[in-house]
C-alpha positions in Angstrom: -130.3 108.8 -100.8 -129.0 105.3 -100.4 -131.7 104.0 -102.8 -130.6 106.7 -105.3 -127.0 105.5 -105.1 -128.0 102.0 -105.8 -130.2 103.1 -108.7 -127.3 105.2 -110.2 -124.9 102.3 -109.8 -126.9 100.2 -112.2 -127.2 96.4 -112.4 -123.7 95.8 -111.2 -124.5 97.8 -108.1 -127.4 95.5 -107.4 -125.1 92.5 -107.7 -122.6 94.0 -105.3 -125.4 94.7 -102.8 -126.5 91.1 -103.2 -122.9 90.0 -102.3 -123.0 92.3 -99.3 -126.2 90.7 -98.0 -124.5 87.3 -98.3 -121.4 88.6 -96.5 -123.4 90.1 -93.6 -125.4 86.9 -93.3 -122.2 84.8 -93.0 -120.7 87.3 -90.5 -123.9 87.1 -88.3 -124.0 83.3 -88.4 -120.3 82.9 -87.6 -120.5 85.5 -84.8 -123.5 83.6 -83.4 -121.6 80.3 -83.6 -118.5 81.6 -81.8 -120.5 83.5 -79.1 -123.0 80.7 -78.2 -121.3 77.5 -79.3 -117.6 78.2 -79.7 -116.7 79.7 -76.3 -113.2 78.5 -75.3 -112.9 75.6 -72.9 -111.3 76.6 -69.6 -107.9 74.9 -68.8 -109.4 73.6 -65.5 -112.1 71.8 -67.5 -109.6 70.3 -69.9 -107.5 69.1 -67.0 -110.6 67.6 -65.3 -111.4 65.6 -68.3 -107.9 64.2 -68.6 -107.7 63.5 -64.9 -110.9 61.4 -65.1 -109.4 59.4 -67.9 -106.2 58.7 -66.0 -108.3 57.6 -63.1 -110.0 55.0 -65.2 -113.4 56.6 -66.0 -114.8 58.1 -69.2 -116.0 61.6 -68.6 -119.0 63.2 -70.2 -117.8 66.5 -71.8 -121.3 67.9 -72.6 -121.5 71.3 -74.0 -121.4 72.4 -77.6 -117.8 73.7 -77.9 -115.6 72.1 -80.6 -113.4 70.5 -78.0 -116.4 69.0 -76.1 -118.0 67.7 -79.3 -114.8 66.1 -80.5 -114.1 64.4 -77.2 -117.6 63.1 -77.1 -117.2 61.5 -80.5 -113.9 60.0 -79.4 -115.4 58.5 -76.2 -118.4 57.1 -78.2 -116.1 55.3 -80.6 -112.8 54.6 -78.8 -113.7 50.9 -78.3 -113.0 50.3 -82.0 -109.3 50.8 -81.3 -108.8 52.6 -84.6 -106.9 55.8 -84.3 -108.7 57.0 -87.5 -111.5 58.2 -85.2 -109.1 61.0 -84.2 -109.1 62.3 -87.8 -112.8 61.9 -88.0 -113.5 63.7 -84.8 -111.2 66.6 -85.7 -112.4 66.8 -89.3 -116.0 67.1 -88.0 -115.0 70.2 -86.0 -112.8 71.6 -88.7 -115.8 71.5 -91.0 -118.0 73.1 -88.4 -115.6 75.9 -87.5 -114.8 76.7 -91.2 -118.4 76.6 -92.3 -119.3 79.4 -94.8 -115.8 80.9 -94.6 -115.1 79.9 -98.3 -118.2 81.9 -99.2 -116.9 84.9 -97.3 -113.6 84.6 -99.0 -115.3 84.4 -102.4 -117.2 87.6 -101.7 -114.0 89.4 -100.6 -112.4 88.4 -103.9 -115.4 89.0 -106.2 -116.6 92.4 -104.9 -113.6 94.5 -105.9 -113.5 92.8 -109.3 -117.1 93.7 -109.9 -116.3 97.2 -108.8 -113.5 97.4 -111.3 -115.8 96.0 -114.0 -118.3 98.8 -113.1 -115.6 101.3 -113.4 -114.7 100.1 -116.9 -118.4 100.1 -118.0 -118.9 103.5 -116.5 -115.9 105.0 -118.4 -117.1 103.4 -121.6 -120.5 104.9 -121.0 -119.0 108.3 -120.3 -116.9 108.3 -123.5 -120.0 107.3 -125.4 -121.6 110.6 -124.4 -118.6 112.5 -125.9 -119.4 111.4 -129.4 -120.4 114.0 -132.0 -120.1 117.8 -132.0 -122.4 118.2 -128.9 -121.4 115.9 -126.1 -124.2 114.6 -124.0 -123.3 115.7 -120.5 -126.1 113.6 -118.9 -124.7 110.4 -120.4 -121.2 111.4 -119.3 -122.3 112.1 -115.7 -124.3 108.9 -115.6 -121.2 106.9 -116.7 -118.9 108.6 -114.2 -121.5 107.9 -111.5 -121.6 104.2 -112.4 -117.8 104.1 -112.4 -117.4 105.8 -109.0 -120.3 104.1 -107.2 -119.5 100.6 -108.2 -115.9 101.0 -107.3 -116.7 102.4 -103.9 -119.4 99.7 -103.2 -117.1 96.9 -104.3 -114.3 98.1 -102.1 -116.5 98.5 -99.0 -118.0 95.0 -99.4 -114.6 93.6 -100.0 -113.0 95.2 -96.9 -115.8 94.0 -94.6 -115.6 90.5 -96.0 -111.9 90.3 -95.9 -111.5 91.5 -92.4 -114.3 89.2 -91.2 -112.8 86.3 -93.0 -109.4 86.8 -91.5 -110.8 87.2 -88.0 -112.9 84.0 -88.2 -110.2 82.0 -89.9 -107.6 82.9 -87.3 -110.0 81.9 -84.5 -111.0 78.7 -86.2 -107.4 77.7 -86.8 -106.5 78.4 -83.2 -109.4 76.3 -81.9 -108.6 73.5 -84.3 -105.1 73.2 -83.0 -106.3 73.2 -79.4 -108.9 70.5 -80.3 -106.2 68.4 -82.0 -103.9 68.6 -79.0 -106.7 67.7 -76.6 -107.7 64.8 -78.7 -104.1 63.4 -78.8 -103.9 63.6 -75.0 -107.3 62.0 -74.6 -106.4 59.2 -77.0 -103.2 58.3 -75.1 -105.3 58.2 -71.9 -108.0 56.2 -73.5 -105.5 53.7 -75.0 -104.0 53.2 -71.5 -107.4 52.7 -70.1 -108.3 50.1 -72.8 -105.0 48.2 -72.1 -105.9 48.0 -68.4 -109.3 46.7 -69.3 -107.8 44.1 -71.6 -105.4 42.9 -69.0 -108.3 42.5 -66.5 -110.3 40.6 -69.1 -107.4 38.3 -69.9 -106.9 37.4 -66.3 -110.6 36.7 -65.6 -110.7 33.2 -67.1 -107.9 32.0 -64.8 -109.9 33.0 -61.7 -112.3 30.2 -60.7 -115.6 30.9 -58.9 -115.5 30.3 -55.2 -117.9 27.3 -55.3 -116.0 25.6 -58.1 -112.7 26.1 -56.2 -114.2 24.5 -53.0 -115.4 21.4 -55.0 -112.0 21.0 -56.6 -110.3 21.1 -53.2 -112.7 18.5 -51.8 -112.1 16.2 -54.8 -108.4 16.5 -54.3 -108.8 15.6 -50.6 -110.7 12.4 -51.5 
């Protein structure tokens, strides 16, 4: 029966089915991403990372969550001292969490428009069957079928795409904000750590090796 509906919907019905395949593929990919790679980082883990930084050591976040990946990028490049790495680290995860969402948004917008176009074409086809003294009921029924089926198909695909887009967008936005906040806290801690390292390095030339200090004292005694 489903195949018959697709056949009755005509070429536009096939286009809408194609869009539905794209939408389902994106939904599956995003669901896989958030289930396996985008699980939220526990507050205890976040606090542990920040605590290690304050104690003077660089933690190894590990994991594949957006927060862990952004922190790892920050720790790998913090020695440059350029705060632009914060933007780079965040933009990498924004791109990752928003991947394919624009495609899902496009499907949500295009599907109902194609459905309306199918409605117009179907109505034109139906009126074409009314020409002459003996209306062609077969043509009229076929036109009405195209109009109704394409409208229904377009609306169904649009609803699925729109709901999925809003869910994934909201989750991505929430995690992006959390990642940005964590990066800011980590950057402050890393900057303090780098300042302490610089202070130690600046004092090192003033400290003479033990052997050299003893020789200097002996020469002063002579």
